[in-house]
N, C-alpha and C positions, 0 to 999 in steps of 0.2 A: 146606567139605564138611559141617562139623557144622551150619551154618545150613540147608543143604539137607535134612539128616536131621531137624532139628528142625521143619522146616515141610512135611515129606512129605505130611500130610494135605491141606493147602491146594494143594500141587502136583498131587496126584491129582485133587483136585476141578477144578483149573484145566485139567487135561489132558482132562477129559470132553468139553468142546466140540470139542476137536481130534480125539478118537476118533470122535465122532459124524459131524463133518465128513468125516473120511477114509472111513468107512463109506458115506456119501452119495456121495462122489466115485467110489469104486471100484464102486459099484452093489449093494453088499450090502444096504444099507438107504436107499433113496432118500427124500428129504424133500421133499415136494411144495412146502412153503412156500419152501424155498430155490430151487427151480426158478422158482417164481412171482416170487420177489424178484429173481433174475437177469433175469427178463423185464422187470420194472419198471425196473431199472437200465439195461438196454439201451434201453428205451423212452426213458428220461430222456436218455441220451446221444444218441440218434438225434434227439430233438427239439431238443437244444442244438446240433446240427451241421447242421440243416436249412438249406439255402441260402435257403429262403423267397424265391426270385426266380422270375419268369416264365420258363418254357422256351418260347421262340417257335418252336421246331421242331416242336412237337406241338400239335394242336388237337383238342378233343373235340367231336364233333358230338352234341349233347345231345338225346335224345328226352325233352324236359322236359314239364312240365305245359302250357306254351304250345303245344307241338307236338301234344300229345294233343287239345287244345282245337280247333286248327285242322284237323288232318288226320283225327282220330277216335281211338277207342280202339285200343290195341295188342292183337294184331299188325295192322299196316297191310297193305293190299293190296300185292302184290309190284311193281305198276306204280309205286307211290310209291317203293319201294326202288331200282327200276331208274332212276327220274328222279334219286334222290339220288346214286347212283353216277356217272351221266352229268354231273350238275352238279359233283361233286367232281373228277372225272378230267379232263373235257373243259373246262368253263368255269373251274374254280379251279385246275386243273393241279397237284393235290397229288401228293406223291411216292408215298405209299402209303395205301390205305385198309384199315383193319382193323375187323372187326365183333366187338364183345363181346355179340352176340346169336346165337342159333341159329335156323335156319329148318328145323325138323324135320318140318313137316307141309306138305302141298300147300296152295296158296292157295285157301281157300274163297270169297274175295270176288271171284274172276274171274268172267267172263261165260260160261265153258264150260258151266255148268249150263244157262243160257238157250240156249246154242247147241245143246245136245243136244235141248232141247225143240223147237226149230225144225226140227231134222233129223228128228224123229219126227212133225212136223206134216204138213198137207196141201200145204205149199209144196215139199215134197221131190220132188214129181212134175214141177215146172216145169223147162223147159230151162235148163241153165246154173247150176242152183241148187247142185249139188255144188261147182262151182268157186267160187262165192261163199262157201260154207261154208268152204273152205280159207283164203280171204283173211281172213274174220271170225276163224277160229281164231288166226291169227298176231297179230291185234289183241287178242283177248280172253283168251289164255292168258298170265296175268301171270307165271306161273313161267317159261315160256319167254322172256317179255320181259326179266325179271330175269336169267336165265341169259345171255342175249345181251349185256346190259349188262356182264357180268362177264369175258366172253371176252377173253383177251389184254390184260388190264388188271392193273395192280399192286394187286390186292385180296386180302386175307387173310381168310377166313371163320373164324368161331368155332365150337366145340363143346365138349362137356364129357364127362368120364368120371365113373362112378359105381361104387359098390360095394354096390348094392342086392342083397338076397338073391335076387331073381328073375333077375339077371344079364341085364337088359333091354338090347337093343341096338335102336337106331333110326337110320335114315339110313345115309349112306355116309361111312366115314372116309376121310381122305386117305392118300395113300401114306406108309408109315412113313419116319421120318427115318433110322433105323438098324434093323438086324435082329440076331438072336442071333448070327449069324456075325461081326458087327462086334467082339464081345467075346471071340472065340475061346474059348468054353466058360467063360469067367469068369462068376461070379455077382455081379452088381452090386447094391448096396443102393439100388435105385430104387423110387419109388412105383409100386405095382401096382393095376390096376383090373380089374373084372369086367364092366363094362357101359358103354354110352356112349349119348349122344344127339347125333346129327350131323346135318348138312344133308342134304335130300333129294338124290337122285342127280342130277338135272339141274343143280342149282346146284353141287354137289361136282365134277361133271365140267367145268362151265364155268370154275370158279375152283379148280384142283386144290390151290392153297396154302391151308393152314388150320392152326390151332393151338388146343389146348385152353385154356380159360380158368379151370381149377381153381386154387384157391389152397390153402394149408395152414392150417387153422384149429387153433390150439394149444388146449391143455386148458383155458385160461381164456377161450376164445371169441375171442381176438385173432388177427388175420391179420398175420404178420410175414414170411412167406416164400411163394414160388411155386416149384413144381417146374418146371424147365426142360426135363426129359426125363421121361416116364412110360411104363410098359409095359403092353400089352394083348395077351394071347394070344401072348406071345413076340415081339411087335413093339414098336418104341420110337418114340414120337411126341413132338413138340416142342410147347412152350407157345405161346400167341398171340403173346407178346411177343418170343420168339426167332424165330418165323416172320416177323413184321413186320421185325425187325432184319435177318434174312438176305435178305428181299426188298429191303430198302433197300441192302444191301451187295452186291447182285448174285449172291445164291444160293450162298454158300460152303458146302462140305460140312460135315457135322458128324461129329466123331470123339470117342471117349472119351479123357480125360486121366487117367491113373492116379497115385495118389499114390506117392511113392518109397518102396518097402518091399521085403522080401525076396520072392522068387518065391512066388506062391500056387499051392497045389495046385488041380487041376481040380475044380470044384464048390464051392470054398471062396469065401466073399464077399470081394470085393476092392473097396475104396472107390475112388470117383473123387475127385480133387481139383479137376477142371475139366472144362468142355465145350470142346472145341477146334473153332473154325471155321477150315477151310483153304481158301485160295483161290490156287491156284498155289503159289508159294514163301512166301506170306504166311500166318502163323498168328496167330490171336487166341485167348487162353485166357480163358475165362469161369470164375472160381472158383465152386465149388459145395460144399455139405456132404455128408454121408454119405447124404442122401436125394436127391442130384442136384438140389438145390434152391438158390436164392439168396435172401438176405435182400432184401426190398424196400427200396430206397434212397429213402424218402420225402422229397420235397423240401419239404413243409410241409403245412399244413391242406388238406383236401380240399374239393371242390365249386366252384361258379362263383365263390364269394367267397374261395376259399382262396388265390388268387394264384399257384399253381404252373403252371397251364396255362389257356390261353384256353378258354372254353366258348362254343359257338356253338349257338344253337337249331336243331334240324333243320328246324323250320318256316321259318326265315329262309333256309336253304340251298335247300329245296324251293321256296320263294316267289321265288327269284332276287333276294333283297334284298341280297346281297353283290356288291361290284364284281368284275368278271372279274378273276381272278388274285390276288384278296385272300389266298387260302391257297396261293399258289404255293410248291412245294417242301416243303410241310409234310406231316407224318404226321398223317392224319386217323383218329381212333378214334371209332367210332360206338357210343355206349352210352346210358345213361339215368340221370337223377337223380329221375325222377317217383317220389314215394313209393309210388304204387299198384303199381309194377312191382317193388318189393322188391329192387332191386339195390344195396343198401347193406350195408356191412361195418364191423365194429369193428377198428380198426387203432391202432397206437401214437400216431398223431397226431390221432385223431378217433374218436369212437364212432359217427358217421354218416358214412361215407366211401364215395363212389361206387365201385362195383366196377370200372368202366372206368378210373378213374384209378389203380388199382393197376397195371394193365398199362402205362399211360402212364408211371408212375414207373420201371418196370423198363426200358422202352425208353429212357427218358432216361438211366438209369444205364449201360445198354449203350453208348449213344452217347458218354458222357463217360468210360467206364472207371471210373465211381464206384460200385463194388459192394462191400459189406461181406461178410465171411466169418468163420465160426466154424471155425477150422482143425482138422485132425484130431489135433493135439497138444494141444488145449485141456484135456483131462482131465489129461494129464501136467503142464502148466504149473500147473494148479489144485492138484494134489497137492503139487508142490514148494513152491509159495507157502505152502500150508497148513502143512507141516511146518516151513519156516523160521520163519514168524511164530508158530505155536502153540507150538513148543518155546522160542522166545524168551520169550513171555509167561509160559509155565508155570514156567520156571526163574527168571525175574527178578522177576515181580510179588510173590510171597510175601516177597521180601527187601527190597522197597522200602517207604518210607513211602507214606501215601495220596497226597500231592501228587505224589511222583515216579512212583507208579504210574499216575496220571492222565497225567502227561506222557509216559510210556513208551507207554502205550495210544494216546494221540493221535498220537505219531510213527509207530508201527506202522501204524495205520489210515491215516494220510496217505501213507505209502510205498505201501501196498496199492492205494489209490485212484488216486495219481498215476501208478504204473506202468501201471495198467489204462487210464487215460484217455489216456496217452501213446500206447500201442499202438493204441488205437481211432482217435485223431485223426490220428496220422502214418501208421500202416500199415494202417488200416481192419481191424484184426484185433478180432473180437468174442470176448473171453475172459472166463470166469466170474470174478465178483467176490463174489457173495452169500455163498458158504459161508465164504471167508476173513473177510469183513467181519462176518458173524454169529458166527463163531468167536471173533474178536478182541473183539468187544463183550461176548459171553457170558462169555468167560474173565475179563475185567475184572470184570463184574457178580458172577460166582460167587466170585471171589477176595475181593471187598470185602464181600459180604453174601450168601453162598451159603445160609446158613440161612434167612434171610427169603425168598429166591427159591424155595427148595424148598417151603417151607410154603405159599406163596401160588400156587404154579404151577397146581395142580389148578383152583383157583377162576377164574383167568384163562382157562385153556383152556376151561372150561365156558361162561364169558361169551362168549368168541370163537366157540365153536360155535354157541351160541344166536343171537348177533348176526349170524351169517352168514345164517341162515334166518328168523328171526322179527323182526317190526317192532320197532325199538329201544325204542319206549315201552312195550313189555310184557316186555322182557328182565329188568328188575329184579324184577318180580313173579314171573317163572318161576324165576329163579336162587334166590329164597327157598325154593321147594319143587320143586327140580329133579327129584326122583324121580317126580313126577306127569307129567312130559312126555317125550314121545318124538317123534322125527321120522318114525317109521314111519307109513305110511298106515293110517287108520282110517275106518270109516263112522260118521257121526253127523249128527243134525239140525242144520243151520245155516240161515242166512239169507244170500243172495247178492244183490249189487246190481250192476247195469250202468248207467252213466251216460255218455251220448253227446252230444257237442256237435252240434247240428243246423246244417246248412248249411256245414259246415267245408270240404267240397271246393270249393264256389263261393267261399268266402272266400279259400281258399288261392290261387285263381287271380288274385286282385287285390292280394295282400299280398307284400311281400318275405319270403323265408325267415326272416330275423332278426326281422321284425315278427311273423310267425306264430308263431315260436318263443317270443318274448316274451309273446304273448297266451296261448298254451297254458300256459306255465309260471305265468303270474299266475293264470289261472282255476284251474288244477289245484292250485296251491299253497293257495289259499283253500278249496277244496272238500276237499282232503286234510286240512286242519286240522280241518274238521268232522267228517270220518270218524274220525280218531284221538281227537278229544276225546270221541267216543261209543263208544269201545273197539272200533272197527272195524279189520280188518286189510286193508291195501292188498294186493291180489294182483298186479296189473300195471297198466301203462298201455299202451293199444294205439292208437297214433296220437292221435285225438281222443276216445278212450273210456277211462274208468277203471273197473276192476273191483275190488270189495272184498266182504268177507264178515264175518259176525258169528258168534261162538261158538266160535272156535278161533284160536290155540292155547290161549287161556285160556278156561275154561268161563264162559259167561255165560247165566244162565237166561232173561232177557228180551231175547234177541237180536233177535226180531222187532220188539219195540217200539222198541229202539234204532235199528234199521235204518230203520223208518218215520219216526222222529224226525229222523234224520240227512237222509233224503231231503227231507223238508219244509224243514229248514233250508237245505239245498243250494239248493232252488228260491227260498227267500227271498233267499239269497246272490247268486244270479244276478240277481235283481231289483235288488239294490244295485249290482251290477256294471254293469247297464244304465243305472241312474241316472247313474252316473259317465261312461259312455260317451256317453249323450245330451248331458251337459254338454260333452263334448269334441267333439260332433257327429261321431261315428263310428258305424258300424252296430252295432245291438244284437245280442246272441247269445241262444241258447236252448238248452235241454238236454232230453233225454228220459231218464227213469229208469225201470228195471224192477226189481222186487223179487219174490223167490220164496223161500219156506221149504220144505225138505225134506231127505231123506237124501242126503248127498254124501260123496265120498271125499276126505279131506283128509290132506295129508302131504307130505313131501319128494319131489318128482317131477322127472324130467327125464333127462338123459343124463350121461355121464361127461365131457362138455364143459361143460354148463351145467344147473343144478338150480335149483329154486325151491320154496317153500312155497305149495301152491296147492290149489284144489278142483276136482273134475271130477264128472261124473255127469248124469243126466237133468234133475235138478232145476236144475242150473246152466244147462243148455241152455235150459230153459224161461224162466229169468230174463232171458236175452239176447233171446229172442223177445218177452217182454213189453216190454222197452225199445223195440224197433222198432215196437210197436203204439202208443206214446204219440203219435206224430205223427198217426195215423189218427184218434184220438179227440180230439186237441186238448187234451191234458192233459200236465202235466209228469211225473206219476208214475202207473205202472200196477203193481198188485200182484196176486198171485194169491189165489185164494179161501182157500187154506191159511194164508197170511200174514195175511189179513184177519181170519179167525176168531181168530187168536192175539193180536190187538191190539184188544181191545174198548173201549180208552180213546178211540178216534177214531170219528168219524162217517164212514161209507163211502157212497160212491155207486157203485152197480153199473153198470159200463159195458156189458157184453155177456157172452155165453157164446161162446167162441172155440175153434176147433180150429187149432193152429198146426202148422207143418211139423215132422214128427217125433213128433207126439203124436196117437194114435188117439182118445183120450178128450177131450171137451170140457172146458174150464176156464172157471170164472167169473172175470172180472177186475174190479178195483175201483180207485177213486181216492179218497184221503182228502180230506174237506172241512174237517177240523180236529178239535180235541179236543171231546168231548162238552160239556164245561162251558162252551165258548165258542161254541156253536151259537146263532145268533139266530133270531127268528121267521121272518124272510124266508127263511133258509136251510132251515129246517124245513118251511115251505110248499112250497118249490121242490122239496125232496127227496121229500116225500109225493106231489106230482104227478108227479114223474119216476117213482116206483115204479108208479103207476097206469098211466102211459104203457107202461112195460116189460110189465106185466101184459096190457094191451090188445094190445101188439105181439105177444106171444108166443101170445095167443089168436087173432090174426089179425082183430082187431076194429078196422078201419082207421078208421071214423067215431069211435070212442072215442079213437083216437090223435089224430085232428084236434083234438078238444076239448082234450086235454091239451097239444098242441103250442101252441095259441093262448095258453094260460096261461104256459107255459114261455118262449115268445119274448117276452112282456111282462116276465117277471122276468129273464131273461138273454138278451137279443136277439143278442149277439155270440158265444154259446157254439157252438163248432164241433160239439160232440157232438149238439146238437139239429138242426143243419142236416144232419148225417150221417143221422140217423134219419128226418128229413123226406124225404130223397132216397129212402131205403130203402122207406118206406111208399108213396111215390108209384110206385116200381117194382113193389112187391109188389101193389099194388091191382089192376094189370092182369091178375094171375094168378088162377086159381080156387082156392078153399079147399082146403088140402092138410092132411088129418088127420095125415100122417106128419111133417110139418115140425116141427123141434125149436128153431127160432129160433137155431140155432148159426151163427156166421159163420166161414167158411173162409179161412184165410190160408196158402196153400201156399208163398208166398215169404217168409214171416216165420219 
């Protein structure tokens, strides 16, 4: 007892983590970092238990790049979808077809428009023409054709719910799975929605079985669960995965399964612990959490190469390339992995995960009864474990030597982790671990060196905060003068760059995803090194495009010059990359770069789900437009007039005066020829002649243009810019002199 009294300051310090953790658990002061750590630990346990085997019961019919290349861009005509359903149900004899797509609008690709034109033409007076029109209508109405293919077949359509402020509704919802009467006036903690996007009425009526394909995106942007039941306007609807499973099982009814608890008053929220499927005397309980959601039992990495599910290209199905009955008895989920259709998600097993495979994993888990659950007693378990471990450490650590304190801490942490892992592996119970783990580690650290911890804590928090939003290479500089910096949005003059890899879509059609990923990673790594070495801030990567800016968060007076210097170095780097690719006899690559300087809004922006340090504004949009123009003029780099004027160290060739989409005022655009000190006589002569040509062009002196062209073609016969203006002059020569013409080129699509 005297030892405890003597060490009471250390005991109190060691109890601080326990107190904080308890406040977190009971909800008085939630700690987001602990919640995120629990997510990370759950993700790790999930990846460790993935079967990583192929589920041969489910096949994904993939609307992939190959399909888009063969059939056409999405959305396809409904006659293709009708043929797809016929092929799957009749020729392949699949058990169920589920659509992870929604058909919310009538088919504009059908021939009904042409049919109406015929009906209004002179042929309508001919005998028997009306009967012919009826026959044609049956052939050309692709929506009706698709609806006919759905009738009386095991097909589950997909739709989505939304919570948009406008509460928009579109299409026709299926019949609800349950109504408010099902719950006998109980209030259930279910996901609620205010709008939806469903299938058009003919399709919804032809295939009345449908499920929503919404998932739950956690605050860290990761999808770990999907709601099995959701409410809209007092009606309760089922998820796509549950609808597919019920169709496969002969349509059992859906009932709520309540957690065992004292009777609840009318209007009080009563949690469900399961969704019950009843078929005669047979009952199946599907465990759910307080949101009536189930954790997705991911089998392994996603995508065609993930190995969890077989992927079959929709083009191969439509083309009849599969042997009859090759998919017999399987569950066919129709979805997409095409990058352009944007149906990819961030999950615990992959940051680029096809949305359709999320539903495939849930169906697989339902078939196997392999579902994880965070039980309703999780908070009580967490609190009990915290108190036992925390009090043990608080009382014992101050009394032990350093080596024994380490040993005790290791034993306590081992017991916490072992118990949690045992419950997860054996009973599929997802129980919190982060708070107890963090409490034990922090208690040990405070007990051993709490003075040092307290003194350095504020600096580490500052570094962690800045490191979350600011490029790492600038964090050290910012921390030295932290008072100068704020993540709040401000308006200042910056220079923005957009760099896009040309021909990426065509290249992606001929390369494996892993090869394409390796190419992008290699090229962007080298270009990013150049941007960072010139004090640029990487804003984001957008597919085959990288966006960066200069002048923030660290003030940089000569940001236009640094941006131009970086762009020129990037163009040279692409040349070196192409030298290497030519040596390997693989296709070369090229980039287009746009630069603009102007007032932009810069700061920490986004939502409570995901935020980033970024720039927005009209000047940013112009930079993106200029990048798109680089291909038109055959140059690697296009900069605005404002940027050009701020960088007098370089020699500039004016390309044109343009008016791009979203800009009413014309903008002069330039490309750099190099630094002034490195300009040779030939370049100087060519630039002088080019400026004469531009003057003649804007004066509509076509003969003078011809004289200049003859010289320029001798100096640079392969230059696309000169060929472009030659074609323009030939076209304008046929038109009369226009005194109002300002020689501005319009680019409405750029």
